[in-house]
VOKOL-588949 format. One record per residue: residue number from 1; x, y, z of N, C-alpha, C in turn. Coordinates in steps of 0.001 Angstrom, whole numbers, plus 524288, in hexadecimal, padded with zeros to 5 digits. Example, Ala and Ser with C-alpha at 12.3 -4.5 7.8 and 13.67 -1.06 7.14 Angstrom:
2
<1,<83386,7E9C6,81E78>,<8300C,7EE6C,81E78>,<83390,7F31C,81E78>> <2,<83232,7F736,81BA8>,<83566,7FBDC,81BE4>,<83264,8001E,81EBE>> 
This chain:
96
<1,<59313,CF1F8,E7583>,<59737,CEF5E,E74CE>,<59A50,CF1AE,E7066>> <2,<59F3E,CF2ED,E7127>,<5A2B7,CF583,E6CF8>,<5A650,CF17A,E6A57>> <3,<5A607,CF217,E65BD>,<5A9C8,CEE8B,E62EA>,<5AF6E,CF01F,E6232>> <4,<5B342,CED11,E61F3>,<5B884,CEE62,E6178>,<5B997,CF102,E5C2A>> <5,<5BBBC,CF56D,E5BB0>,<5BC04,CF837,E5615>,<5C0F0,CF5D0,E5344>> <6,<5C127,CF6F5,E4E28>,<5C494,CF534,E4A76>,<5CAC0,CF77E,E4C1C>> <7,<5CA1E,CFCEF,E4E3B>,<5CF74,CFEE5,E50EA>,<5D101,CFC84,E555B>> <8,<5CDD5,CFB65,E5941>,<5CF7B,CF7AC,E5E1F>,<5D16A,CF305,E5CCE>> <9,<5CEFB,CF042,E58FC>,<5D144,CEB0A,E5755>,<5D646,CEB48,E5484>> <10,<5D77B,CEF85,E51BE>,<5DC17,CF05E,E4F61>,<5E0B3,CF209,E540E>> <11,<5DEE8,CF504,E5802>,<5E2B8,CF63B,E5BB6>,<5E412,CF17D,E5EA4>> <12,<5E024,CEDC1,E6030>,<5E0A6,CE987,E6337>,<5E4A9,CE5C8,E5F6C>> <13,<5E38D,CE4CA,E5A8F>,<5E689,CE185,E57C1>,<5EC60,CE33D,E5841>> <14,<5ED5A,CE8D0,E5722>,<5F262,CEAC1,E5786>,<5F564,CE9EB,E5C91>> <15,<5F217,CEA7A,E6093>,<5F4A6,CE9AF,E65A3>,<5F5CA,CE390,E66F6>> <16,<5F258,CDFC9,E652A>,<5F286,CDAB2,E6655>,<5F5E8,CD79D,E62AE>> <17,<5F5AF,CD864,E5D8E>,<5F8D4,CD5F4,E599E>,<5FDC4,CD93F,E58D6>> <18,<60294,CD671,E581B>,<606D4,CD94A,E561F>,<60831,CD7B1,E50B2>> <19,<6046B,CD80E,E4CF2>,<604C2,CD726,E4843>,<60054,CDA1C,E4426>> <20,<60212,CDA8F,E3F95>,<5FE3D,CDDA5,E3BF3>,<5F94B,CDA60,E3B5E>> <21,<5F498,CDCA0,E3B62>,<5EF86,CDAE2,E3A31>,<5EF34,CDA9B,E340B>> <22,<5EED8,CD563,E3206>,<5EE14,CD5CA,E2C48>,<5E879,CD5AC,E2B4C>> <23,<5E7A4,CD5BB,E2686>,<5E11C,CD688,E24C3>,<5DFEB,CD1B3,E2164>> <24,<5DB6D,CCF4C,E2398>,<5D9FE,CCA8D,E21B2>,<5D458,CCBD2,E1F5A>> <25,<5D3D6,CCDAC,E1AD2>,<5CE86,CCEEE,E18F8>,<5CB25,CCA61,E18A0>> <26,<5C649,CCB53,E1AB9>,<5C25E,CC737,E1A8D>,<5BD33,CCA19,E197E>> <27,<5BB1E,CC846,E147A>,<5B699,CCAF6,E124D>,<5B1AC,CC9F9,E15EF>> <28,<5B1A5,CC617,E18FE>,<5AD85,CC52A,E1BAE>,<5ACD1,CC897,E2195>> <29,<5B1D1,CCBDC,E22B1>,<5B1D6,CCF0B,E26B7>,<5B051,CD443,E2586>> <30,<5AC52,CD635,E2793>,<5AAE6,CDB8D,E2598>,<5AB96,CE033,E2A1D>> <31,<5ACE8,CDDC6,E2E70>,<5AD9E,CE16A,E3308>,<5B3C8,CE359,E334E>> <32,<5B556,CE77E,E3413>,<5BA7A,CE99C,E343F>,<5BCF0,CE730,E390E>> <33,<5B9B9,CE799,E3D81>,<5BBA2,CE5B4,E41D8>,<5BC26,CDF2F,E4203>> <34,<5B932,CDBBF,E3F74>,<5B9D2,CD683,E3EDD>,<5BEC7,CD598,E3B01>> <35,<5BF4C,CD8C6,E36EA>,<5C361,CD7F7,E3389>,<5C926,CD89F,E35E2>> <36,<5C92B,CDC94,E393B>,<5CDF1,CDD59,E3C65>,<5CFED,CD937,E4056>> <37,<5CB45,CD796,E42E1>,<5CBF1,CD2E4,E4660>,<5CDC2,CCE10,E43A1>> <38,<5CB94,CCCEE,E3EF9>,<5CD34,CC8B9,E3BB7>,<5D2AC,CC8FA,E39D2>> <39,<5D456,CCE3F,E38A7>,<5D992,CCEF6,E36CC>,<5DCF5,CCEDF,E3B39>> <40,<5DC67,CD04E,E4042>,<5DF30,CCF07,E4496>,<5E01F,CC9B8,E4594>> <41,<5DC33,CC713,E453A>,<5DC45,CC109,E4720>,<5DF53,CBE28,E4368>> <42,<5DE54,CBE68,E3D8E>,<5E153,CBC41,E39C4>,<5E730,CBDB8,E3987>> <43,<5E81B,CC343,E3A58>,<5EDCD,CC528,E3A91>,<5F097,CC195,E3F00>> <44,<5EE21,CC192,E43F6>,<5EF74,CBE5B,E48DA>,<5F193,CB8D9,E470E>> <45,<5ED42,CB67F,E43D4>,<5EF00,CB0FD,E4246>,<5F355,CB03A,E3F59>> <46,<5F406,CB3F0,E3C1D>,<5F8D2,CB363,E38F0>,<5FE3D,CB412,E3B26>> <47,<5FE4C,CB5C5,E4085>,<603A3,CB6DB,E42B0>,<605A3,CB1FE,E44F6>> <48,<60ADE,CB2D1,E44C5>,<60E42,CAE8F,E45F2>,<60EBE,CAE87,E4CBD>> <49,<60C83,CAB17,E4F28>,<60CC9,CAB03,E5448>,<60A18,CA5BC,E5772>> <50,<60A96,CA4A2,E5C17>,<607F4,C9FE7,E5D62>,<6024A,CA095,E5DD3>> <51,<5FF98,C9C0B,E5E18>,<5F993,C9C2B,E5EC7>,<5F794,C9EF2,E62FD>> <52,<5FAF4,C9DCD,E6777>,<5F99A,C9FF9,E6C71>,<5F9A0,CA62D,E6CB5>> <53,<5FE59,CA816,E6A53>,<5FE51,CADD6,E69B3>,<5FA82,CAFF4,E662E>> <54,<5F8C2,CAD62,E61B1>,<5F573,CAF0A,E5EB0>,<5F081,CAEE2,E6151>> <55,<5EEA9,CAB0D,E6492>,<5E9A6,CAAEF,E66BE>,<5E972,CAF44,E6B24>> <56,<5ED8D,CB072,E6DFB>,<5EDB0,CB3C2,E7156>,<5ECE8,CB9A8,E6F85>> <57,<5EF31,CBAB4,E6AFE>,<5EE57,CC022,E681E>,<5E904,CBFB3,E662A>> <58,<5E69F,CBBAD,E64A7>,<5E166,CBBC4,E627C>,<5DD70,CBCC2,E6731>> <59,<5DEE3,CBA59,E6B7B>,<5DA9A,CBB87,E7018>,<5DBE6,CC124,E722A>> <60,<5DFFF,CC2C7,E7285>,<5E10D,CC809,E7433>,<5DD96,CCC49,E70C3>> <61,<5DEFD,CCAF5,E6B50>,<5DC02,CCF55,E67BE>,<5D6CA,CCE8B,E67D8>> <62,<5D43F,CC9B5,E6806>,<5CE84,CC991,E685A>,<5CBBD,CCBC1,E6D6A>> <63,<5CF5C,CCB19,E71F4>,<5CD4C,CCD9B,E76FE>,<5CDE3,CD2F0,E7721>> <64,<5D0F9,CD50E,E7400>,<5D20F,CDAE5,E747A>,<5CE7D,CDE06,E70CD>> <65,<5CC72,CDAE9,E6CBB>,<5C906,CDE15,E6965>,<5C36D,CDD2F,E6A87>> <66,<5C1F5,CD95E,E6E97>,<5BDBD,CD89B,E7033>,<5BB3E,CDC2C,E749C>> <67,<5B64D,CDE09,E742E>,<5B483,CE203,E7841>,<5B400,CDF2F,E7D80>> <68,<5B478,CE24E,E814D>,<5B412,CDFB4,E86D9>,<5AEE0,CDC51,E874C>> <69,<5AA7B,CDE4A,E852F>,<5A5F9,CDB9D,E874E>,<5A5C1,CD63E,E83AF>> <70,<5A997,CD594,E7FF1>,<5A9BF,CD025,E7D17>,<5AE36,CCCDB,E7EE4>> <71,<5B16F,CCDF6,E8269>,<5B694,CCB77,E837B>,<5B47A,CC507,E84FD>> <72,<5AFF2,CC458,E885F>,<5AEB6,CBFB4,E88C4>,<5AE4A,CBC57,E8458>> <73,<5AA5F,CBE09,E8046>,<5AABF,CBC07,E7C2D>,<5AF27,CBA49,E788C>> <74,<5B2CF,CBE69,E78C5>,<5B7E8,CBD6A,E7587>,<5BB83,CB905,E77E3>> <75,<5BA9F,CB8C4,E7D3A>,<5BD8E,CB507,E80A7>,<5BAEC,CB022,E7F14>> <76,<5B635,CAF78,E7F2E>,<5B3E9,CA9DE,E7E1E>,<5B52E,CA871,E7843>> <77,<5B55B,CAC13,E745A>,<5B5FB,CAA16,E6F65>,<5BC21,CA92B,E6F93>> <78,<5BF8B,CAB7A,E71BC>,<5C55F,CAA6D,E71E5>,<5C619,CA50D,E745E>> <79,<5C3E3,CA47E,E7914>,<5C3FD,C9FE3,E7B89>,<5C2AD,C9B2B,E7826>> <80,<5BE91,C9B13,E75A1>,<5BCD7,C96F2,E71CF>,<5C000,C9634,E6DA3>> <81,<5C20F,C9AB4,E6B0F>,<5C4FF,C9A43,E66AB>,<5CAE6,C9800,E67E6>> <82,<5CD31,C9B73,E6BA1>,<5D2ED,C998B,E6C68>,<5D439,C967F,E71B7>> <83,<5D074,C9628,E753F>,<5D1CE,C947A,E7A49>,<5D151,C8EC7,E79D8>> <84,<5D2D5,C8BEB,E7E05>,<5D208,C85E5,E7DBF>,<5D1A0,C84E9,E8402>> <85,<5CFA2,C7FD8,E853D>,<5CDF8,C7F59,E8A47>,<5D273,C7F28,E8E99>> <86,<5D725,C7DD4,E8CF6>,<5DBA6,C7E03,E909E>,<5DE1A,C837D,E9107>> <87,<5DDED,C86B5,E8DDF>,<5E03F,C8C98,E8E45>,<5DC32,C9076,E8C37>> <88,<5D9B1,C92B3,E90C2>,<5D5C6,C96FA,E8F9A>,<5D9CC,C9BA5,E8CD9>> <89,<5D664,C9EEA,E89EA>,<5D93B,CA3AB,E8817>,<5D978,CA7A7,E8CAA>> <90,<5DDE7,CA90C,E8CE1>,<5DF01,CAD5B,E9144>,<5DB6C,CB282,E914F>> <91,<5DA45,CB4D3,E9528>,<5D76D,CB956,E94DD>,<5DA91,CBE10,E9354>> <92,<5DFDC,CBE6A,E940B>,<5E375,CC280,E9296>,<5E6D8,CBF6D,E8F96>> <93,<5E7E8,CC19C,E8A8C>,<5EC28,CBEA8,E8802>,<5EFD1,CC307,E8653>> <94,<5F4F0,CC1E9,E883B>,<5F923,CC4E3,E8771>,<5FCA6,CC3D8,E825D>> <95,<5FDED,CC709,E7F20>,<600B4,CC568,E7A15>,<605C3,CC382,E7BE9>> <96,<607D3,CBF77,E7835>,<60C50,CBD23,E7A05>,<61147,CBF1C,E76F2>> 
């Protein structure tokens, strides 16, 4: 199983997000990959947009940086975190 590289995460963030990724230093994070993902998600949280748009971008980003063999896991995590019983998370999320 191959992990997603820092460069792949950067390219995905540039393609998915239409804003600059800010740096949110966290001394508890020692992995460059984890720090970059953390920065991307917190940068997304600071953007002015609807909750639905923010959730859709988060879903798209998480799915795109997750290796194929872990897609079922990330879908379960996203479903637990963002889904509700009346509206399942769509399998394909198109940016609005």
